[in-house]
N, C-alpha and C positions, 0 to 999 in steps of 0.2 A: 264832416259835410255829409248830410244824409242824402238818400237817393233822390228825395223830392227836391233838394237843392242843387243837385250835380247839374253841370251844364248839360243841356240836351241838343241831340243832332235831329233836325226835323227834315223831312225829304217832302216836297210837293211836286207830284208826278201827274202824268195823263197825256193824252193826246193834245197836238198843238191847236191853240185856239180855244182851250177850256178855260182860260182864266187864272192860270197858275202864277203869273208876275204880281197880279192884284192881291191875291189871295198871301202870296209871300209878304208883301206890304202891310197888308191888315194883320197877319199873323205876328210881324216883328212890333208893331205898334201896340196889339194888345198885350204882348209880353212886357213892352216897357211901361205900360200903366200897371202891371203886377209886379215892378221892379226888377226885370230880367232884360238886361240889353240883349240884342241879337243883331247879326249880321248875315248878309245874303251871300251865297258862293253858286256859280252858274253851272249848270249840268247840261247846256245846249250847246252841242258841239260846233254849230255855225255861228252862234254868237261869240265865241272866242275870237273871231276875225274882226280886225279893225276896217270899218268902213261898211260892213255888211249889216246893214241897220234896219233898211225898209223891209227887205225880204226875209230878215229873221224875226220881225217884230221885236226888237232889241228895246229894252224901256229906256227912254232918254235921260240922261242924267238929272234933268231940271225935274222930272216926275218921279225921282226915287224916294222923296220924302226925306231927304237927309239920310238915309239909312246905308250905311256901308255896303257896296257891292263890290264881290272879287271874281276874278277870273273872266271878265268881259275885256274884249279888245287886246287880247294877249297875243294874238298872232298876226303877222302880214298875210296877204291873200296868197302868196307864194309859199308860205309854210304848210306843213303836212300836219293835219290836226289827228293824233292818234291817241285813243284811249291809255296806252300804256306810258305815255308822256303825261297825260291828263291826271290819271289816278295820283301819283305822289305829289302833284301839285294842288290838287283838291284837298287832300288829306292833310297836307302841311298847313292850308289855310284854315281848315276846321279844328285843328290840334291848337294853332295859335289862338284862335277865337274862344276855345274852350279854356286855353290856359290863362286868359284874362277873365274868366268867369262870366262869359256870355254864350248864349246860345248860338246854333250855328244852322241857318236855315238853307238848305240845297235844293236847288228849283232848276227844273228843266225836264225835257221829254226825250233825250237822247238815253233810251234804255240801257245800252252797254256802260256808256258813262256813268250813268246813276248806280248800277249795279256794281260797277268797279269800286265806288266809293262805300255804298252801303255794305256790300258783302267781300267774304274772304275770296278775292279773286287775285291769282299770280298769272303773270303774262310770260310766256316763252321769250328766248332772247329774238333780237332783229339782227338782220344781214342787210345792210344798206345797198351792198352791191348786187346782189340777189333781188332785192325787191325793185331797184332800178331796171333792173334787165326785164322782170315779170311787169312792171310798170309800161315800159316800152311795147312790149307784146300786147298789152291790153290797149294802148293807144292805136296800135297798127291792125289789130285784127278784131278788136272788140272782146267782150266778156265770154262769149260763146265759147271758144276753143279753150279757154282756161277753166271754164265750168265744167266742161267736158273731162278735162285732166284730172280736176278736184273728185269727179263722180267716180272716176276710176280708183282714185287713190283712197278716199274718204268719202264713199257714199252718204254715211250719216251726216257729217258735216255739210255736205253737197246738198243735202234735201233741206236743210235748216236756213241756209244762206239765201236771200234775195237774188235770184239769179242775174238782175241787174245791178247789183251791189259789186261792181268789179274791184274796188278796193278790199271788200271784204275777201272776195276769192282770192286776190293776191296775198293779202296775209294769210289766209290759210295754207296756200301752196309753199309760201316762205316758210313756215313753220314745219311743215311736212318736209321740206326738201333739207331741213336742218337734223332731220331724226326725231323730231318732236311730236307730240300729240296736240292737235288742234283742240282749242277750248270750245268748238262747235258755235262759237256765237251765240251762246246760250248761259243761263244761269246753271250753277253746279246742281248736282242732283239733290243735294241737302245744304242749301245755302246757309252760312254762319254769319251773322251780323258782325260787323268791325267794332261797333260801338254798342254797348249794352243799352243806354238810355237813348233808345232811336224811336222816332214816331214817323210813320210814312201815310201821308194824306194824298189820296189818288182821287183826282176830280174826272167825273163819268159825264156824260152827256148822251141822251137818246139819239140814234143814229140820224134820224131825219134832222133834227135839230143841229147836229154838229156839222153834217155836209152842207147845210144851209149858211152855217156861221163860217165855214171854210171857204166856200165859194165866194162869200161877199168879201171876204178877208182878202183872197187874191186880188179881186177886183180892185179892192183900197190900195193894195200894192202898187199896181200900176198907175192908178190915179194920185198916188202920193208922191210919184216920181222914180220909182224904181228901174225904169230903163236909163234915167240920168245917172243915178248910183252907179250903175253897171258899167257905164260909157266912162265914169270916172276911175273906176276901179279896173278898167282895162290898162288905164294908165300906170297903175301901180303893180300890173302884172297878172291880172286876174286869170288870163287864159294860159298864162305858164303854170299856175298853181295844180296840184293833183289832187285836192279835197275842193277847195272852194267853188272852183269854176263848175263842179258837178253838183253843187247845190240845187235843190229844186226852187224853181223861179229864176236862179241866176242863170243855170244852163239855159233856161227857155228865152232869157234877156237876152243872152248873147247871140241866140239864134237867130232873134228878132233883129239885132243890130246888124248881123251879117247877111241878113235878108234870107234866109232859110226859113222863117215862120213869119206870118203876119200878125199883128198884135193880138188880133181874135185867137189865132192858132195858138201863140204863147201863152196866152191866159187860160185857155181851154185846157191844154195839156198839162200846165201848173195846178190848175184845179183837180185834175184827174190824179196827178202823182201824189198831190197833199192829202187826198182822200186816202189813196192807198197807203200812204205812209202813216195817217191815223189809225188805219185798222190795224197796222204792225205794232203801232206803240200801245194800244190798248190791249192786245194779245200778249205781248211782252209783260206790262204790268200787272195783268190779271194773275199771273204767277206769284206775285209778291203774298205770301202769306200774311204778311203784318199789315197790308194797306187797308186802311180806313176808307172806302169808297163814299164820296161826297157826290151829290148832286149839283152839277155846275149851272144847272137852270134854275137853282133856287138860291135864295140870299142865304150866304155863309157867314155865321157868327163867330168871327175868329176868336172873341173872348171866351165864347162857350166851349170851343175847341181846345183852348189851353186849359179851361177849369175841368174839362170832363177826365183829364189826365190819360192814362193809356187805354183806357176802355173804349172811349168813343161813342157816342149814341147818335151823332148826327145823321141825317138821312142818308141811307145808302142808295146807291144805285149799282147796276150790273156792270157799269163802265162805258157803255155806249160804244159808238165807232162801228 
């Protein structure tokens, strides 16, 4: 098999709301026209959860154009979504897809999850009892005291972690308590690709356009029934979950149901957090040396992207956000 014939790993990345799902479908169809089958693998941490559909903009099954999708709806809302769990599962799916001669398309905006698949990422061991203890402290006291402890023990990692990301702070403290070195929630200094035949397509959008798109998207979430979705998930244990209940939009919907926020406040808070999250996504993916940045505001010709090979000459953007 020549290099051109070898199954390829594609990654479609970028901020939320930039059209990654649509491009993944178009790419799979463009590959099929050229005699190459393709399957899609999810790299959005929140789309791993069953029932979390509206707030994650999960593509309905009937809109997947008959293209196989994997690692969607894998977890109950009471489960803990962890990148160390996700990495071997995603890589096993990709290896299976490649073994049958098909291309794999990794699509999503969860930076650490994408990086864990694309690059040579190794994870330190887990200590369930210690993590449970730290998470109980997080629930009781908030992220502040834990972050202060992390700043004392590992200021470099503390500076990289979003101070509102309690789970990431807990994980860093868990690793340090076992005598390990934290990975700093960042790419290695010299990341090495896991698969040689890899192309990374990154979707960017000018900041003002992205903000407008995200704000309208959040409003649609409520209009499409996010509150009812969250009400149903409460019966499945959403409020007992350590990850799902903190998801942007879901936490605000829970607060609205509890009477702690009005609907306008819940929507406004979700919009602000979504904009902040999108900025972090753009910053993360800008560090990918292999990324071919595409302007999400322009029509994208998936067939041309396939035919361009690894060089890529599509319209570039700075990434937006």
